[in-house]
C-alpha positions in Angstrom: 11.1 19.6 2.0 10.0 19.0 -1.6 8.2 21.5 -3.9 7.0 23.6 -0.9 5.7 20.6 1.0 7.2 19.1 4.1 7.4 15.3 4.4 8.2 13.2 7.4 9.2 9.6 6.7 8.8 7.1 9.5 8.7 3.4 10.2 5.1 1.9 10.4 5.9 0.8 14.0 6.1 4.4 15.2 3.3 6.0 13.3 0.9 6.2 16.2 3.5 7.8 18.5 4.7 10.4 16.0 1.1 11.5 15.1 0.3 11.6 18.8 3.3 13.8 19.4 2.6 16.1 16.5 -1.0 16.6 17.7 -0.2 17.2 21.4 3.1 19.1 21.3 2.7 22.9 21.8 5.3 23.6 19.1 3.4 21.8 16.4 -0.3 21.4 17.2 -1.2 19.5 14.1 -4.8 19.0 15.3 -6.5 18.3 12.0 -6.0 15.1 10.0 -7.2 16.3 6.6 -6.6 13.1 4.6 -5.2 9.6 4.7 -4.2 8.1 1.4 -2.5 4.9 0.3 -0.7 4.1 -3.0 0.2 0.7 -4.2 3.6 0.2 -6.0 3.7 -3.6 -6.9 7.4 -3.4 -8.1 8.6 -2.3 -4.6 9.4 -4.6 -1.7 7.4 -2.3 0.6 4.7 -1.8 -1.9 2.2 0.3 0.1 2.9 4.0 0.7 0.6 5.5 3.4 0.3 9.3 3.7 -1.2 11.2 6.6 -1.9 14.8 5.7 -1.9 17.1 8.7 -2.8 20.7 9.3 -1.9 23.1 12.1 -4.3 25.9 12.2 -2.4 27.8 14.9 0.8 27.9 12.8 -0.8 27.7 9.4 1.4 24.7 8.4 0.8 21.5 6.6 2.8 18.3 7.0 2.7 15.0 5.2 3.7 12.0 7.3 4.7 8.9 5.1 5.3 5.3 5.9 5.8 2.2 3.8 4.4 -1.3 4.3 4.6 -4.7 2.7 1.6 -7.1 2.4 2.3 -8.8 5.7 3.0 -5.9 8.1 0.2 -4.5 10.1 -0.1 -0.8 11.0 -1.6 0.4 14.2 -4.7 2.5 14.1 -4.2 6.2 15.0 -7.5 6.2 16.8 -8.1 4.1 19.9 
């Protein structure tokens, strides 16, 4: 938790499973993906930071799921 925001950091290999769980679980219900953003930090080894901004209407909660990638690693789509 940082400045009233909640962050979840994960490996790019598990991003699909984590987002699926957060959407389907009855205790979270993050059913709305409000935004996906990517930032490039060339000085880092894993230079790309991808942020998924989620919203749970039922619990009035926001969550930011982050992952980091390099130029070679692929990331799985969150939509089939």
